C-alpha positions as CSV (number, residue, x, y, z in Angstrom):
1,X,-4.1,-25.9,9.0
2,X,-6.1,-25.9,5.8
3,X,-5.5,-28.7,3.7
4,X,-4.2,-27.9,-0.2
5,X,-7.7,-29.0,-1.2
6,X,-9.5,-26.5,0.7
7,X,-7.0,-23.6,0.4
8,X,-6.1,-23.0,-3.3
9,X,-10.1,-22.9,-4.1
10,X,-10.3,-20.3,-1.2
11,X,-8.0,-18.6,-2.5
12,X,-9.1,-18.1,-5.7
13,X,-12.5,-17.2,-4.2
14,X,-11.5,-14.6,-2.3
15,X,-9.8,-13.7,-5.2
16,X,-13.0,-13.1,-7.3
17,X,-14.6,-11.6,-4.0
18,X,-12.3,-8.8,-3.7
19,X,-11.6,-7.8,-7.7
20,X,-15.6,-7.6,-8.3
21,X,-15.9,-5.5,-4.2
22,X,-12.9,-3.5,-5.0
23,X,-13.9,-2.3,-8.2
24,X,-17.1,-0.7,-6.7
25,X,-15.1,0.3,-3.5
26,X,-13.2,2.6,-5.0
27,X,-16.2,4.3,-6.9
28,X,-17.7,4.8,-3.4
29,X,-14.0,6.3,-2.2
30,X,-14.0,9.0,-5.5
31,X,-17.8,10.0,-4.6
32,X,-16.5,10.4,-0.9
33,X,-13.7,12.5,-1.8
34,X,-16.0,14.8,-4.0
35,X,-19.0,14.6,-1.3
36,X,-16.6,15.4,1.8
37,X,-14.5,18.4,-0.1
38,X,-11.4,16.1,0.9
39,X,-9.7,15.4,-2.0
40,X,-9.1,12.3,-4.1
41,X,-5.5,12.3,-2.5
42,X,-6.4,12.4,0.8
43,X,-9.2,9.6,0.8
44,X,-6.7,7.6,-1.4
45,X,-4.4,7.9,1.4
46,X,-6.4,7.7,4.7
47,X,-10.2,5.7,3.9
48,X,-9.3,4.0,1.1
49,X,-5.5,2.7,1.7
50,X,-6.6,2.4,5.0
51,X,-9.5,0.2,4.7
52,X,-7.7,-2.0,1.2
53,X,-5.0,-3.1,3.6
54,X,-7.4,-4.4,6.5
55,X,-6.2,-8.1,5.3
56,X,-2.8,-7.5,5.4
57,X,-2.6,-5.4,8.9
58,X,-4.1,-8.3,9.9
59,X,-2.0,-10.8,8.7
60,X,0.8,-9.1,10.2
61,X,-0.9,-9.0,13.3
62,X,-2.1,-12.3,14.0
63,X,1.4,-13.6,13.0
64,X,3.5,-11.5,14.9
65,X,1.2,-12.8,18.3
66,X,2.4,-16.1,17.3
67,X,5.5,-16.0,17.2
68,X,6.7,-15.2,13.5
69,X,8.3,-11.9,13.6
70,X,10.1,-12.3,10.0
71,X,7.0,-13.3,8.7
72,X,4.8,-10.6,10.0
73,X,7.6,-8.0,9.1
74,X,7.9,-9.1,5.5
75,X,4.0,-9.3,5.4
76,X,4.5,-5.5,5.6
77,X,6.9,-4.4,4.0
78,X,7.0,-6.6,1.3
79,X,3.0,-5.2,0.5
80,X,4.6,-1.8,0.1
81,X,7.1,-2.9,-2.5
82,X,4.1,-5.3,-4.2
83,X,1.9,-2.5,-4.3
84,X,4.4,0.4,-5.9
85,X,5.0,-2.3,-8.3
86,X,1.4,-1.9,-8.8
87,X,1.7,1.8,-9.8
88,X,3.3,0.9,-12.8
89,X,1.1,-1.5,-13.7
90,X,-1.6,0.9,-13.6
91,X,0.9,3.1,-15.6
92,X,0.2,1.0,-18.5
93,X,-3.3,0.3,-18.4
94,X,-3.5,4.2,-18.7
95,X,-2.8,4.6,-22.4
96,X,-3.4,9.1,-22.5
97,X,-0.2,9.4,-20.6
98,X,1.6,8.7,-18.1
99,X,0.2,8.5,-14.6
100,X,3.0,10.4,-12.7
101,X,2.8,13.0,-15.3
102,X,-1.2,13.3,-15.3
103,X,-1.9,12.3,-11.7
104,X,0.9,14.8,-10.1
105,X,0.2,16.8,-7.2
106,X,1.8,17.6,-4.1
107,X,-0.5,15.9,-1.5
108,X,1.2,12.7,-3.3
109,X,4.5,14.2,-3.6
110,X,4.5,15.1,-0.1
111,X,3.1,11.4,0.6
112,X,6.4,10.4,-1.2
113,X,8.4,11.8,1.1
114,X,7.0,11.1,4.2
115,X,7.2,6.9,2.9
116,X,10.7,7.1,2.1
117,X,10.9,8.9,5.7
118,X,8.7,5.9,7.9
119,X,10.7,3.7,5.7
120,X,14.1,4.6,7.2
121,X,12.7,4.1,11.1
122,X,12.6,0.1,11.2
123,X,16.2,0.6,10.1
124,X,17.2,2.8,12.1
125,X,15.9,0.8,15.1
126,X,17.4,-2.5,14.1
127,X,20.4,-1.0,13.5
128,X,20.1,0.8,16.8
129,X,20.4,-0.7,20.5
130,X,17.9,-3.2,21.5
131,X,15.7,-0.8,23.7
132,X,11.7,-2.0,24.9
133,X,9.2,-0.6,27.7
134,X,7.0,-3.4,28.1
135,X,8.2,-5.3,24.9
136,X,7.3,-2.2,22.6
137,X,10.1,-0.6,21.2
138,X,10.6,3.6,20.9
139,X,10.6,2.8,16.7
140,X,6.9,2.4,17.2
141,X,5.7,5.6,18.7
142,X,7.8,7.1,16.2
143,X,6.5,5.9,13.4
144,X,2.4,6.5,14.2
145,X,3.4,10.1,15.4
146,X,4.9,10.2,11.9
147,X,2.4,9.0,10.1
148,X,-0.5,11.1,12.1
149,X,2.1,14.5,11.6
150,X,2.7,13.4,7.7
151,X,-0.9,13.0,7.0
152,X,-1.8,16.4,8.4
153,X,0.8,18.0,6.3
154,X,-0.8,16.5,3.3
155,X,-4.1,17.8,4.2
156,X,-2.6,21.3,4.9
157,X,-0.2,21.1,1.4
158,X,-3.7,20.7,-0.4
159,X,-5.7,23.6,1.4
160,X,-3.1,26.1,1.1
161,X,-2.0,25.4,-2.2
162,X,1.4,26.9,-1.9
163,X,3.1,24.6,-4.1
164,X,1.1,23.0,-7.5
165,X,2.5,20.6,-10.5
166,X,2.8,22.4,-13.8
167,X,-1.0,21.9,-16.1
168,X,-0.6,20.6,-19.0
169,X,-3.6,19.2,-21.8
170,X,-2.7,15.9,-19.7
171,X,-3.6,16.4,-16.2
172,X,-6.3,15.5,-14.9
173,X,-7.2,17.6,-12.0
174,X,-9.3,16.0,-8.8
175,X,-12.8,18.1,-9.6
176,X,-15.8,17.2,-7.8
177,X,-18.5,15.8,-10.0
178,X,-21.9,17.6,-9.6
179,X,-23.9,14.3,-9.6
180,X,-22.6,13.5,-5.9
181,X,-24.3,16.3,-5.0
182,X,-27.9,13.8,-5.3
183,X,-26.5,11.0,-2.8
184,X,-26.1,11.5,1.2
185,X,-23.2,11.4,3.2
186,X,-24.2,8.7,5.0
187,X,-25.2,6.2,2.4
188,X,-22.1,7.1,1.0
189,X,-20.3,5.6,4.7
190,X,-22.7,3.1,4.7
191,X,-21.8,1.3,1.4
192,X,-18.1,2.4,1.9
193,X,-18.1,0.8,5.1
194,X,-20.4,-2.6,4.1
195,X,-17.8,-3.1,1.1
196,X,-14.5,-2.3,3.3
197,X,-15.9,-5.5,5.6
198,X,-16.2,-8.0,2.5
199,X,-12.4,-6.7,1.0
200,X,-11.3,-7.2,4.6
201,X,-13.1,-10.7,5.2
202,X,-11.9,-11.7,1.1
203,X,-8.7,-10.7,1.9
204,X,-8.2,-12.2,5.6
205,X,-9.1,-15.7,3.7
206,X,-6.8,-15.2,0.8
207,X,-4.0,-14.6,3.3
208,X,-5.3,-17.8,6.1
209,X,-5.3,-19.8,2.8
210,X,-2.1,-18.8,1.1
211,X,-0.1,-19.1,4.7
212,X,-1.5,-22.4,4.4
213,X,-0.2,-23.2,1.1
214,X,3.1,-21.7,2.3
215,X,3.5,-23.7,4.8
216,X,3.7,-26.7,3.2
217,X,5.8,-26.0,0.5
218,X,8.9,-25.6,3.0
219,X,9.8,-21.7,1.7
220,X,11.1,-19.4,4.4
221,X,9.2,-16.9,6.4
222,X,10.7,-13.9,4.3
223,X,10.0,-15.5,1.0
224,X,6.2,-16.6,2.6
225,X,5.8,-13.3,3.8
226,X,7.0,-10.6,0.9
227,X,5.8,-12.8,-2.5
228,X,2.6,-15.2,-1.1
229,X,0.6,-13.2,2.2
230,X,1.8,-9.4,1.3
231,X,0.9,-10.0,-2.8
232,X,-2.1,-12.1,-2.1
233,X,-3.3,-9.6,0.6
234,X,-2.4,-6.9,-1.6
235,X,-5.2,-7.5,-4.5
236,X,-7.6,-5.1,-2.9
237,X,-4.7,-2.1,-3.9
238,X,-3.9,-3.9,-7.2
239,X,-8.2,-4.3,-7.9
240,X,-9.0,0.0,-6.7
241,X,-6.0,1.2,-8.4
242,X,-6.8,-0.6,-11.9
243,X,-10.4,0.5,-10.9
244,X,-9.5,3.9,-10.3
245,X,-7.3,4.8,-12.8
246,X,-10.6,3.4,-15.7
247,X,-12.8,5.7,-13.8
248,X,-11.2,8.1,-14.5
249,X,-9.9,8.8,-10.5
250,X,-6.1,9.2,-11.0
251,X,-5.3,10.9,-8.4
252,X,-7.4,8.4,-5.8
253,X,-5.0,5.6,-7.8
254,X,-1.9,7.6,-7.2
255,X,-2.8,8.8,-3.4
256,X,-4.0,5.1,-2.0
257,X,-0.5,3.3,-3.0
258,X,1.3,5.8,-2.0
259,X,-0.8,6.8,0.9
260,X,-1.4,3.4,1.9
261,X,1.7,2.1,1.8
262,X,2.4,4.9,4.6
263,X,0.0,3.3,6.5
264,X,0.7,-0.2,5.7
265,X,4.5,0.5,7.6
266,X,2.0,0.8,10.5
267,X,1.4,-2.9,10.8
268,X,5.6,-3.0,12.1
269,X,4.2,-0.9,15.0
270,X,0.9,-2.9,15.3
271,X,3.3,-5.9,15.3
272,X,5.2,-5.1,17.6
273,X,2.9,-4.1,20.4
274,X,1.4,-7.6,19.3
275,X,5.1,-9.8,19.6
276,X,5.3,-10.8,23.3
277,X,9.2,-11.9,23.2
278,X,10.8,-8.6,23.2
279,X,11.1,-6.1,20.1
280,X,10.0,-7.0,16.7
281,X,12.8,-5.1,15.5
282,X,15.8,-7.1,16.5
283,X,13.9,-10.6,15.5
284,X,14.2,-9.6,12.1
285,X,17.0,-10.1,9.7
286,X,18.9,-8.9,6.6
287,X,16.2,-9.9,4.0
288,X,13.9,-8.2,6.0
289,X,16.4,-4.7,6.0
290,X,16.9,-5.2,1.7
291,X,13.1,-5.1,0.9
292,X,12.8,-2.2,2.9
293,X,16.4,-1.1,0.8
294,X,14.5,-2.1,-2.0
295,X,10.8,-0.3,-1.8
296,X,13.0,2.5,-0.8
297,X,14.4,2.9,-4.3
298,X,11.2,2.2,-5.9
299,X,9.4,4.9,-4.1
300,X,13.0,7.4,-4.9
301,X,12.3,6.6,-8.2
302,X,8.4,6.8,-8.3
303,X,9.3,10.4,-6.8
304,X,11.4,11.3,-9.4
305,X,8.6,10.4,-11.9
306,X,6.4,12.9,-10.4
307,X,8.7,15.4,-10.5
308,X,10.1,14.8,-13.5
309,X,6.4,14.3,-15.5
310,X,7.8,13.1,-18.6
311,X,4.2,13.2,-20.9
312,X,5.2,9.9,-23.1
313,X,7.8,7.3,-22.4
314,X,8.5,4.1,-24.5
315,X,5.3,2.9,-25.7
316,X,3.6,5.4,-23.4
317,X,4.7,3.9,-20.7
318,X,7.0,6.5,-17.8
319,X,10.8,5.3,-18.1
320,X,10.0,5.1,-13.9
321,X,7.7,2.3,-14.0
322,X,9.6,0.4,-16.0
323,X,12.9,0.7,-13.2
324,X,10.3,0.0,-10.7
325,X,9.4,-3.3,-12.4
326,X,13.0,-4.3,-13.3
327,X,13.6,-3.0,-9.7
328,X,10.8,-5.4,-8.2
329,X,11.6,-8.8,-10.4
330,X,15.4,-8.4,-9.5
331,X,14.6,-7.7,-5.8
332,X,12.1,-10.9,-6.1
333,X,15.1,-12.9,-7.8
334,X,17.5,-11.5,-4.5
335,X,15.2,-13.3,-2.3
336,X,14.6,-16.1,-3.8
337,X,18.6,-16.8,-4.1
338,X,18.5,-15.8,-0.1
339,X,16.5,-18.3,1.0
C-alpha cells in the first residue's frame, strides 16, 4: 500500500493532470458532436460521460473483485451524487441565466428520468430475494438492458423531436460550428482517445492514492467510497462540466453529467460480475440505500428545474441548484453521523 508521503503528492499531481486534460477533452467532444451530427446531449451522455467515468469503473470493479462490496457500490452511487452537485456548481459559474433554463432539452429530461428509473433497480434488488446465477443477480442484466434501451430512446427523441422546450432569448441551442468541417473525424477521434486515456490513468492514480489515504484513517468503506474515492474519481466530470459551460456547450455540460450518471450505474452491474462472494446487492448496507435515495431526491429536483425553467434565481442561481447543494451537504453530514 502507498504511504501517506507518496499518496498525497500523487493525488495532487493526478488532479492537476485531469484539470488540464479534461478541459481539452471537452472541446474535442464538442467538436465531435458537431462533426458526427449526434448532438451535444448524446455525445455528452455516451462518449464524454463514459470516458470521464473510466477512473470510477476501474475503482469499483477492482474493489469488488477484492471483496469490498460496500466500497465498490458506494464509489458508484457516491459519484453520481457528487456529480449532480457539480451541475449545481456549473450553474453558479454560468452567469447569463440559470443553467437549467438555458440547457433544457428533451434529451436531458429523458436522461434524468432514465437515471431515476435505473437507480430504483438496485434498491429493489436489495429489498428483494437474494437470487443469483453464477454469482450474478438478474438486476445486473436489467441495469445493462435498461441503460441501452434508455439511450436509444434519447437518441430517437432528438431525431424525431416530438417535444421541444420553448425557446427564449436565454436558450442556448446546440448549433454545429462551421469551423469543425476543416477537421477530419479521424483526427478528432484520435485526439479524444488519447486525452481520455490520460484522464483514465490520472483518475486511476487518484483512486489508488485516495484509497491508500483513506485506509490509514480508519473510516468506513461507505464513507470512504462516497466522499473520497467517489469525489476523487469524479474530478474529470467537474472539470469537463465547468469547461463545457465556459465554452458555451451547455447541452454537453448537462448531458455529460446526467448521461454520465446513468453510465455510472453500470459500475454496479460490473461490480456484481466481479464480486465473487455472491450477489453484490445482498452485501450492501442501508448506507448505500441512503445514498441512492439522496441521489434520486437530487435528480428529481434537477428535473423540476429543467421543467420549470426559471430564468433567474437568487443571485442568478436556480432554486434547484441551491436545493441540490443543500441536500448534498446534509447527506454528507448524515453519512458522518452513520459512520
